[in-house]
OpenMM code with the backbone's topology and positions (N, CA, C; nanometers):
from openmm import Vec3, app, unit

residues = "MET LYS THR ILE LEU TYR VAL ASP ASP ASN PRO LEU ASP ILE GLU LEU THR LEU GLU ALA ILE LYS GLU ASN GLN ILE LEU ASN PRO ILE ILE VAL ALA ASN ASP GLY LEU GLU ALA LEU ALA TYR LEU LYS SER GLU GLY ILE TYR ALA LYS ARG LYS PRO GLY ASN PRO CYS MET VAL LEU LEU ASP LEU LYS MET PRO ARG MET ASP GLY LEU GLU PHE LEU ALA ILE VAL LYS LYS ALA GLU ASN TYR LYS ARG ILE PRO VAL ILE LEU LEU THR SER SER ARG GLU GLU SER ASP LEU ILE LYS GLY TYR ASN LEU GLY VAL ASN ALA TYR VAL VAL LYS PRO LEU ASP PHE LEU ALA LEU ILE GLU VAL VAL LYS GLN ILE GLY ILE PHE TRP ALA ILE ILE ASN GLU LEU PRO SER GLU".split()
positions = [
    Vec3(-3.3252, -1.0086, 0.1273),
    Vec3(-3.2321, -1.0362, 0.0129),
    Vec3(-3.1991, -0.9032, -0.0521),
    Vec3(-3.0711, -0.8930, -0.0893),
    Vec3(-3.0331, -0.7723, -0.1535),
    Vec3(-3.0650, -0.7665, -0.2994),
    Vec3(-3.0827, -0.6441, -0.3501),
    Vec3(-3.1214, -0.6235, -0.4913),
    Vec3(-3.0113, -0.6574, -0.5861),
    Vec3(-3.0446, -0.6971, -0.7085),
    Vec3(-2.9525, -0.7070, -0.8153),
    Vec3(-2.9802, -0.5972, -0.9154),
    Vec3(-2.8839, -0.5122, -0.9456),
    Vec3(-2.9001, -0.4097, -1.0482),
    Vec3(-2.8563, -0.4653, -1.1812),
    Vec3(-2.9511, -0.4631, -1.2740),
    Vec3(-2.9298, -0.5094, -1.4092),
    Vec3(-2.9276, -0.3973, -1.5086),
    Vec3(-2.8311, -0.3766, -1.5747),
    Vec3(-2.8123, -0.2576, -1.6645),
    Vec3(-2.7871, -0.3061, -1.8106),
    Vec3(-2.9007, -0.2839, -1.8839),
    Vec3(-2.8974, -0.3194, -2.0243),
    Vec3(-3.0002, -0.2461, -2.1039),
    Vec3(-2.9797, -0.2136, -2.2250),
    Vec3(-3.0780, -0.1340, -2.3144),
    Vec3(-3.1492, -0.2211, -2.4121),
    Vec3(-3.1160, -0.3495, -2.4315),
    Vec3(-3.1722, -0.4287, -2.5214),
    Vec3(-3.2945, -0.5034, -2.4698),
    Vec3(-3.4193, -0.4718, -2.5086),
    Vec3(-3.5427, -0.5336, -2.4491),
    Vec3(-3.5394, -0.6887, -2.4628),
    Vec3(-3.4877, -0.7410, -2.5811),
    Vec3(-3.4865, -0.8951, -2.5840),
    Vec3(-3.3868, -0.9536, -2.4832),
    Vec3(-3.2708, -0.8936, -2.4678),
    Vec3(-3.1647, -0.9430, -2.3771),
    Vec3(-3.2176, -0.9265, -2.2367),
    Vec3(-3.2873, -0.8174, -2.2121),
    Vec3(-3.3479, -0.7958, -2.0713),
    Vec3(-3.4515, -0.9092, -2.0412),
    Vec3(-3.5427, -0.9376, -2.1406),
    Vec3(-3.6412, -1.0415, -2.1230),
    Vec3(-3.5862, -1.1750, -2.1045),
    Vec3(-3.4906, -1.2111, -2.1892),
    Vec3(-3.4226, -1.3404, -2.1755),
    Vec3(-3.3478, -1.3584, -2.0462),
    Vec3(-3.2733, -1.2527, -2.0048),
    Vec3(-3.1993, -1.2637, -1.8743),
    Vec3(-3.2938, -1.2751, -1.7597),
    Vec3(-3.4028, -1.1903, -1.7619),
    Vec3(-3.4953, -1.2013, -1.6512),
    Vec3(-3.5657, -1.3413, -1.6441),
    Vec3(-3.5830, -1.3956, -1.7592),
    Vec3(-3.6454, -1.5274, -1.7719),
    Vec3(-3.5468, -1.6304, -1.7135),
    Vec3(-3.4191, -1.6139, -1.7464),
    Vec3(-3.3250, -1.7077, -1.7024),
    Vec3(-3.3071, -1.7005, -1.5413),
    Vec3(-3.3221, -1.5747, -1.4842),
    Vec3(-3.3087, -1.5613, -1.3459),
    Vec3(-3.4350, -1.6319, -1.2845),
    Vec3(-3.5447, -1.6109, -1.3394),
    Vec3(-3.6760, -1.6835, -1.2989),
    Vec3(-3.6658, -1.8240, -1.3011),
    Vec3(-3.6118, -1.8725, -1.4110),
    Vec3(-3.5933, -2.0126, -1.4328),
    Vec3(-3.4995, -2.0805, -1.3208),
    Vec3(-3.4006, -1.9998, -1.2748),
    Vec3(-3.3060, -2.0561, -1.1752),
    Vec3(-3.3513, -2.0208, -1.0306),
    Vec3(-3.4737, -1.9669, -1.0181),
    Vec3(-3.5244, -1.9397, -0.8867),
    Vec3(-3.4372, -1.8450, -0.8016),
    Vec3(-3.3807, -1.7545, -0.8758),
    Vec3(-3.3048, -1.6561, -0.7993),
    Vec3(-3.3986, -1.5517, -0.7494),
    Vec3(-3.4202, -1.5364, -0.6188),
    Vec3(-3.5289, -1.4597, -0.5608),
    Vec3(-3.5018, -1.3167, -0.5310),
    Vec3(-3.3737, -1.2827, -0.5499),
    Vec3(-3.3386, -1.1380, -0.5191),
    Vec3(-3.4172, -1.0463, -0.6111),
    Vec3(-3.4624, -0.9298, -0.5541),
    Vec3(-3.5306, -0.8378, -0.6346),
    Vec3(-3.4331, -0.7838, -0.7390),
    Vec3(-3.4933, -0.7587, -0.8639),
    Vec3(-3.4172, -0.7135, -0.9765),
    Vec3(-3.4624, -0.5690, -1.0182),
    Vec3(-3.3648, -0.4854, -1.0225),
    Vec3(-3.3965, -0.3489, -1.0747),
    Vec3(-3.3282, -0.3345, -1.2070),
    Vec3(-3.4064, -0.3130, -1.3186),
    Vec3(-3.3537, -0.2877, -1.4528),
    Vec3(-3.3295, -0.1479, -1.4753),
    Vec3(-3.2057, -0.1026, -1.5217),
    Vec3(-3.1720, 0.0325, -1.5711),
    Vec3(-3.1347, 0.0163, -1.7051),
    Vec3(-3.1734, 0.1043, -1.7984),
    Vec3(-3.1545, 0.1007, -1.9448),
    Vec3(-3.0257, 0.1616, -1.9904),
    Vec3(-2.9491, 0.2174, -1.8920),
    Vec3(-2.8233, 0.2722, -1.9371),
    Vec3(-2.7518, 0.3157, -1.8065),
    Vec3(-2.6225, 0.3555, -1.8183),
    Vec3(-2.5387, 0.3927, -1.7117),
    Vec3(-2.5902, 0.5014, -1.6239),
    Vec3(-2.6541, 0.6000, -1.6949),
    Vec3(-2.7081, 0.7214, -1.6180),
    Vec3(-2.8201, 0.6784, -1.5263),
    Vec3(-2.9111, 0.5951, -1.5805),
    Vec3(-3.0170, 0.5416, -1.5031),
    Vec3(-2.9748, 0.4528, -1.3788),
    Vec3(-2.8621, 0.3742, -1.4154),
    Vec3(-2.8095, 0.2992, -1.3024),
    Vec3(-2.7419, 0.3848, -1.1928),
    Vec3(-2.6782, 0.4796, -1.2328),
    Vec3(-2.6201, 0.5788, -1.1360),
    Vec3(-2.7356, 0.6423, -1.0482),
    Vec3(-2.8463, 0.6856, -1.1191),
    Vec3(-2.9539, 0.7367, -1.0418),
    Vec3(-3.0052, 0.6454, -0.9404),
    Vec3(-3.0095, 0.5141, -0.9754),
    Vec3(-3.0526, 0.4146, -0.8715),
    Vec3(-2.9492, 0.4101, -0.7579),
    Vec3(-2.8276, 0.4036, -0.7913),
    Vec3(-2.7232, 0.3993, -0.6777),
    Vec3(-2.7376, 0.5139, -0.5887),
    Vec3(-2.7461, 0.6276, -0.6436),
    Vec3(-2.7526, 0.7578, -0.5704),
    Vec3(-2.8965, 0.7893, -0.5118),
    Vec3(-2.9867, 0.7102, -0.5449),
    Vec3(-3.1347, 0.7268, -0.4899),
    Vec3(-3.1738, 0.8638, -0.5425),
    Vec3(-3.1572, 0.8835, -0.6747),
    Vec3(-3.2059, 1.0100, -0.7328),
    Vec3(-3.3158, 0.9820, -0.8395),
    Vec3(-3.3894, 1.0981, -0.8712),
    Vec3(-3.4942, 1.0831, -0.9724),
    Vec3(-3.6051, 0.9807, -0.9279),
    Vec3(-3.6354, 0.8994, -1.0192),
    Vec3(-3.7453, 0.7957, -0.9962),
    Vec3(-3.7009, 0.6986, -0.8794),
    Vec3(-3.5859, 0.6980, -0.8438),
    Vec3(-3.5383, 0.6045, -0.7333),
    Vec3(-3.5179, 0.6797, -0.5985),
    Vec3(-3.5608, 0.8020, -0.5878),
    Vec3(-3.5395, 0.8901, -0.4735),
    Vec3(-3.5962, 0.8251, -0.3563),
    Vec3(-3.7037, 0.7495, -0.3578),
    Vec3(-3.7683, 0.6920, -0.2424),
    Vec3(-3.7441, 0.5431, -0.2269),
    Vec3(-3.6362, 0.4885, -0.2929),
    Vec3(-3.6002, 0.3440, -0.2774),
    Vec3(-3.5425, 0.3178, -0.1343),
    Vec3(-3.5479, 0.1914, -0.0970),
    Vec3(-3.4931, 0.1526, 0.0296),
    Vec3(-3.3392, 0.1868, 0.0183),
    Vec3(-3.2726, 0.2298, 0.1279),
    Vec3(-3.1244, 0.2455, 0.1153),
    Vec3(-3.0606, 0.1173, 0.1107),
    Vec3(-2.9318, 0.1308, 0.0639),
    Vec3(-2.8413, 0.0209, 0.0542),
    Vec3(-2.8024, -0.0077, -0.0905),
    Vec3(-2.6861, -0.0703, -0.1031),
    Vec3(-2.6233, -0.0991, -0.2309),
    Vec3(-2.6810, -0.2382, -0.2746),
    Vec3(-2.6808, -0.2571, -0.4115),
    Vec3(-2.7192, -0.3956, -0.4562),
    Vec3(-2.6114, -0.4966, -0.4227),
    Vec3(-2.6400, -0.6166, -0.4257),
    Vec3(-2.5421, -0.7214, -0.4027),
    Vec3(-2.4460, -0.7320, -0.5216),
    Vec3(-2.4923, -0.7026, -0.6352),
    Vec3(-2.4101, -0.7052, -0.7604),
    Vec3(-2.4842, -0.6238, -0.8724),
    Vec3(-2.4024, -0.5859, -0.9602),
    Vec3(-2.4534, -0.5184, -1.0834),
    Vec3(-2.4127, -0.6107, -1.2062),
    Vec3(-2.5195, -0.6434, -1.2791),
    Vec3(-2.5007, -0.7068, -1.4150),
    Vec3(-2.5013, -0.5955, -1.5106),
    Vec3(-2.3972, -0.5771, -1.5839),
    Vec3(-2.3699, -0.4675, -1.6718),
    Vec3(-2.3371, -0.5031, -1.8129),
    Vec3(-2.4218, -0.4410, -1.9074),
    Vec3(-2.3859, -0.4554, -2.0479),
    Vec3(-2.2853, -0.3451, -2.0860),
    Vec3(-2.2220, -0.3609, -2.1990),
    Vec3(-2.1273, -0.2636, -2.2427),
    Vec3(-2.1765, -0.1500, -2.3301),
    Vec3(-2.2486, -0.1903, -2.4360),
    Vec3(-2.2912, -0.1037, -2.5436),
    Vec3(-2.4359, -0.0501, -2.5149),
    Vec3(-2.4407, 0.0824, -2.4627),
    Vec3(-2.5618, 0.1420, -2.4308),
    Vec3(-2.5564, 0.2845, -2.4687),
    Vec3(-2.6738, 0.3446, -2.4890),
    Vec3(-2.6782, 0.4956, -2.5123),
    Vec3(-2.6507, 0.5764, -2.3922),
    Vec3(-2.6389, 0.7119, -2.4135),
    Vec3(-2.6128, 0.7906, -2.2944),
    Vec3(-2.4928, 0.7715, -2.2248),
    Vec3(-2.4835, 0.6610, -2.1503),
    Vec3(-2.3636, 0.6226, -2.0730),
    Vec3(-2.3413, 0.4838, -2.0924),
    Vec3(-2.2329, 0.4345, -2.1547),
    Vec3(-2.2079, 0.2882, -2.1728),
    Vec3(-2.1555, 0.2320, -2.0453),
    Vec3(-2.1494, 0.0950, -2.0566),
    Vec3(-2.0964, 0.0141, -1.9438),
    Vec3(-1.9584, 0.0488, -1.8842),
    Vec3(-1.8689, 0.0756, -1.9762),
    Vec3(-1.7362, 0.1127, -1.9332),
    Vec3(-1.7281, 0.2515, -1.8614),
    Vec3(-1.8149, 0.3477, -1.9145),
    Vec3(-1.8219, 0.4752, -1.8474),
    Vec3(-1.8721, 0.4626, -1.7027),
    Vec3(-1.9829, 0.3840, -1.6928),
    Vec3(-2.0512, 0.3537, -1.5645),
    Vec3(-1.9468, 0.2894, -1.4700),
    Vec3(-1.8810, 0.1850, -1.5109),
    Vec3(-1.7900, 0.1132, -1.4402),
    Vec3(-1.6729, 0.2005, -1.3811),
    Vec3(-1.6224, 0.2852, -1.4637),
    Vec3(-1.5121, 0.3821, -1.4237),
    Vec3(-1.5642, 0.4766, -1.3064),
    Vec3(-1.6819, 0.5198, -1.3169),
    Vec3(-1.7392, 0.6040, -1.2062),
    Vec3(-1.7637, 0.5237, -1.0864),
    Vec3(-1.8209, 0.4133, -1.0896),
    Vec3(-1.8558, 0.3313, -0.9818),
    Vec3(-1.7292, 0.2794, -0.9043),
    Vec3(-1.6362, 0.2334, -0.9684),
    Vec3(-1.5130, 0.1716, -0.9034),
    Vec3(-1.4311, 0.2800, -0.8484),
    Vec3(-1.4482, 0.4167, -0.8780),
    Vec3(-1.3781, 0.5214, -0.8108),
    Vec3(-1.4452, 0.5773, -0.6976),
    Vec3(-1.5777, 0.5573, -0.6880),
    Vec3(-1.6638, 0.6123, -0.5803),
    Vec3(-1.6543, 0.5332, -0.4486),
    Vec3(-1.6188, 0.5874, -0.3402),
    Vec3(-1.5987, 0.5266, -0.2134),
    Vec3(-1.7235, 0.4380, -0.1697),
    Vec3(-1.8404, 0.4940, -0.2034),
    Vec3(-1.9746, 0.4383, -0.1559),
    Vec3(-2.0021, 0.3086, -0.2444),
    Vec3(-1.9421, 0.3039, -0.3574),
    Vec3(-1.9927, 0.1934, -0.4544),
    Vec3(-1.8812, 0.1024, -0.4964),
    Vec3(-1.7515, 0.1348, -0.4760),
    Vec3(-1.6467, 0.0520, -0.5353),
    Vec3(-1.6374, -0.0970, -0.4911),
    Vec3(-1.6987, -0.1270, -0.3820),
    Vec3(-1.6990, -0.2640, -0.3382),
    Vec3(-1.8136, -0.3541, -0.3903),
    Vec3(-1.8994, -0.2847, -0.4644),
    Vec3(-2.0183, -0.3591, -0.5199),
    Vec3(-1.9596, -0.4441, -0.6390),
    Vec3(-1.9853, -0.5725, -0.6317),
    Vec3(-1.9321, -0.6558, -0.7440),
    Vec3(-2.0070, -0.6183, -0.8812),
    Vec3(-1.9217, -0.6034, -0.9770),
    Vec3(-1.9793, -0.5613, -1.1090),
    Vec3(-1.9414, -0.6755, -1.2060),
    Vec3(-2.0425, -0.7293, -1.2704),
    Vec3(-2.0210, -0.8406, -1.3615),
    Vec3(-2.0516, -0.7868, -1.5073),
    Vec3(-1.9659, -0.7803, -1.5899),
    Vec3(-1.9932, -0.7400, -1.7353),
    Vec3(-2.0575, -0.8619, -1.7918),
    Vec3(-2.1857, -0.8479, -1.8380),
    Vec3(-2.2609, -0.9576, -1.9013),
    Vec3(-2.2881, -0.8986, -2.0427),
    Vec3(-2.2077, -0.9283, -2.1379),
    Vec3(-2.2134, -0.8706, -2.2655),
    Vec3(-2.2008, -0.9642, -2.3788),
    Vec3(-2.2394, -0.9174, -2.5012),
    Vec3(-2.2107, -1.0033, -2.6191),
    Vec3(-2.0767, -0.9750, -2.6809),
    Vec3(-2.0080, -0.8743, -2.6343),
    Vec3(-1.8788, -0.8395, -2.6887),
    Vec3(-1.7680, -0.9422, -2.6557),
    Vec3(-1.6987, -0.9880, -2.7612),
    Vec3(-1.5835, -1.0786, -2.7417),
    Vec3(-1.4561, -1.0028, -2.7683),
    Vec3(-1.4700, -0.8617, -2.7810),
    Vec3(-1.3535, -0.7913, -2.8198),
    Vec3(-1.2458, -0.7832, -2.7036),
    Vec3(-1.1313, -0.8215, -2.7443),
    Vec3(-1.0243, -0.8247, -2.6450),
    Vec3(-1.0052, -0.6849, -2.5756),
    Vec3(-1.0202, -0.5729, -2.6554),
    Vec3(-0.9990, -0.4494, -2.6022),
    Vec3(-1.1124, -0.4187, -2.4961),
    Vec3(-1.2354, -0.4654, -2.5101),
    Vec3(-1.3355, -0.4426, -2.4111),
    Vec3(-1.3067, -0.5191, -2.2832),
    Vec3(-1.2586, -0.6405, -2.2997),
    Vec3(-1.2120, -0.7260, -2.1879),
    Vec3(-1.0951, -0.6548, -2.1055),
    Vec3(-1.0001, -0.6096, -2.1726),
    Vec3(-0.8965, -0.5404, -2.1093),
    Vec3(-0.9385, -0.4123, -2.0377),
    Vec3(-1.0239, -0.3295, -2.1100),
    Vec3(-1.0633, -0.2050, -2.0477),
    Vec3(-1.1519, -0.2362, -1.9257),
    Vec3(-1.2387, -0.3352, -1.9363),
    Vec3(-1.3170, -0.3791, -1.8192),
    Vec3(-1.2342, -0.4137, -1.6916),
    Vec3(-1.1377, -0.4952, -1.7173),
    Vec3(-1.0536, -0.5377, -1.6010),
    Vec3(-0.9683, -0.4212, -1.5508),
    Vec3(-0.9175, -0.3410, -1.6369),
    Vec3(-0.8425, -0.2261, -1.6013),
    Vec3(-0.9234, -0.1241, -1.5088),
    Vec3(-1.0474, -0.1206, -1.5383),
    Vec3(-1.1457, -0.0287, -1.4597),
    Vec3(-1.1973, -0.0944, -1.3331),
    Vec3(-1.1598, -0.2241, -1.3173),
    Vec3(-1.1955, -0.2956, -1.1877),
    Vec3(-1.3149, -0.3852, -1.1895),
    Vec3(-1.3651, -0.4341, -1.3057),
    Vec3(-1.4689, -0.5272, -1.3141),
    Vec3(-1.4373, -0.6545, -1.2394),
    Vec3(-1.5267, -0.7105, -1.1841),
    Vec3(-1.5127, -0.8370, -1.1013),
    Vec3(-1.5252, -0.9567, -1.1837),
    Vec3(-1.5923, -0.9529, -1.2973),
    Vec3(-1.6001, -1.0668, -1.3850),
    Vec3(-1.6471, -1.0169, -1.5208),
    Vec3(-1.6096, -1.0982, -1.6225),
    Vec3(-1.6381, -1.0626, -1.7646),
    Vec3(-1.6991, -1.1877, -1.8125),
    Vec3(-1.8326, -1.1752, -1.8476),
    Vec3(-1.9053, -1.2949, -1.8989),
    Vec3(-1.9641, -1.2639, -2.0360),
    Vec3(-1.9507, -1.3412, -2.1356),
    Vec3(-1.9941, -1.3285, -2.2736),
    Vec3(-2.1403, -1.3930, -2.2654),
    Vec3(-2.2397, -1.3237, -2.3089),
    Vec3(-2.3722, -1.3820, -2.3071),
    Vec3(-2.3782, -1.4893, -2.4233),
    Vec3(-2.4191, -1.6109, -2.3863),
    Vec3(-2.4328, -1.7197, -2.4791),
    Vec3(-2.5523, -1.6830, -2.5809),
    Vec3(-2.5414, -1.7344, -2.6970),
    Vec3(-2.6576, -1.7152, -2.7899),
    Vec3(-2.7685, -1.8065, -2.7654),
    Vec3(-2.7456, -1.9149, -2.7122),
    Vec3(-2.8387, -2.0263, -2.6824),
    Vec3(-2.8961, -1.9956, -2.5404),
    Vec3(-3.0444, -2.0085, -2.5459),
    Vec3(-3.1076, -1.9696, -2.4253),
    Vec3(-3.0806, -2.0659, -2.3097),
    Vec3(-3.0735, -2.1974, -2.3431),
    Vec3(-3.0442, -2.2951, -2.2361),
    Vec3(-2.8996, -2.2617, -2.1750),
    Vec3(-2.7995, -2.2239, -2.2604),
    Vec3(-2.6716, -2.1838, -2.2111),
    Vec3(-2.6849, -2.0616, -2.1301),
    Vec3(-2.7691, -1.9672, -2.1618),
    Vec3(-2.7848, -1.8408, -2.0823),
    Vec3(-2.8434, -1.8759, -1.9471),
    Vec3(-2.9351, -1.9685, -1.9435),
    Vec3(-2.9833, -2.0118, -1.8103),
    Vec3(-2.8737, -2.0633, -1.7171),
    Vec3(-2.7916, -2.1490, -1.7795),
    Vec3(-2.6781, -2.1988, -1.6989),
    Vec3(-2.5801, -2.0867, -1.6493),
    Vec3(-2.5490, -1.9996, -1.7427),
    Vec3(-2.4591, -1.8914, -1.7049),
    Vec3(-2.5219, -1.8053, -1.5892),
    Vec3(-2.6449, -1.7711, -1.6103),
    Vec3(-2.7080, -1.6821, -1.4976),
    Vec3(-2.7150, -1.7648, -1.3769),
    Vec3(-2.7397, -1.8882, -1.3794),
    Vec3(-2.7360, -1.9709, -1.2608),
    Vec3(-2.6035, -1.9590, -1.1883),
    Vec3(-2.4964, -1.9725, -1.2651),
    Vec3(-2.3612, -1.9737, -1.1977),
    Vec3(-2.3393, -1.8319, -1.1479),
    Vec3(-2.3736, -1.7219, -1.2144),
    Vec3(-2.3512, -1.5911, -1.1661),
    Vec3(-2.4338, -1.5708, -1.0342),
    Vec3(-2.5596, -1.6141, -1.0430),
    Vec3(-2.6505, -1.5910, -0.9285),
    Vec3(-2.6035, -1.6730, -0.8049),
    Vec3(-2.5641, -1.7971, -0.8194),
    Vec3(-2.5168, -1.8805, -0.7064),
    Vec3(-2.3906, -1.8141, -0.6510),
    Vec3(-2.2916, -1.7746, -0.7297),
    Vec3(-2.1737, -1.7232, -0.6654),
    Vec3(-2.1939, -1.5833, -0.6182),
    Vec3(-2.2402, -1.4837, -0.6974),
    Vec3(-2.2360, -1.3449, -0.6565),
    Vec3(-2.3514, -1.3056, -0.5675),
    Vec3(-2.4681, -1.3712, -0.5691),
    Vec3(-2.5821, -1.3362, -0.4860),
    Vec3(-2.5905, -1.4224, -0.3608),
    Vec3(-2.5355, -1.5453, -0.3676),
    Vec3(-2.5460, -1.6342, -0.2507),
    Vec3(-2.4168, -1.6583, -0.1748),
    Vec3(-2.3147, -1.7039, -0.2504),
    Vec3(-2.1902, -1.7557, -0.1871),
    Vec3(-2.0998, -1.6346, -0.1514),
    Vec3(-2.0882, -1.5336, -0.2440),
    Vec3(-1.9922, -1.4205, -0.2146),
    Vec3(-2.0322, -1.3418, -0.1003),
    Vec3(-1.9341, -1.3116, -0.0171),
    Vec3(-1.9596, -1.2298, 0.1090),
    Vec3(-1.9113, -1.0912, 0.0697),
    Vec3(-1.9958, -0.9875, 0.1139),
    Vec3(-1.9662, -0.8551, 0.0907),
    Vec3(-1.9523, -0.7821, 0.2248),
    Vec3(-1.8544, -0.6860, 0.2308),
    Vec3(-1.8440, -0.6129, 0.3621),
    Vec3(-1.9693, -0.5276, 0.3881),
    Vec3(-2.0013, -0.5026, 0.5171),
    Vec3(-2.1140, -0.4192, 0.5455),
    Vec3(-2.0875, -0.2806, 0.4923),
    Vec3(-2.1950, -0.2153, 0.4640),
    Vec3(-2.1824, -0.0685, 0.4043),
    Vec3(-2.1385, 0.0265, 0.5016),
] * unit.nanometer
topology = app.Topology()
chain = topology.addChain("A")
for resn in residues:
    res = topology.addResidue(resn, chain)
    for name in ("N", "CA", "C"):
        topology.addAtom(name, app.Element.getBySymbol(name[0]), res)
């Protein structure tokens, strides 16, 4: 199974999302990066990820508001890079700002999902994301 790259800096959101993934029995390995720079290091197999198994993740779950490099900056880089532009990127964010939604789609995001405040609703959202993007969706070979 291919890895899911989850990029978020909020420890509570990370814990809840990982718990929702576990509740839904999504068995893909999960790599958590705390900002866009760390996520890029993972994709490029640099730094602490230098010895990781080769290959792109099956999807990136991406938050918007993060230090060092935010989600939109990361998205702009990934969608322009030949090696990464076909990786599905799902913005999973608490932002309901229309400007964030427009910027995300203009940069090539594959889906924009607002994180529900209720944990049971989050479990259902993560289930739907996991079923479609990690199981049903077909990706071209690298």
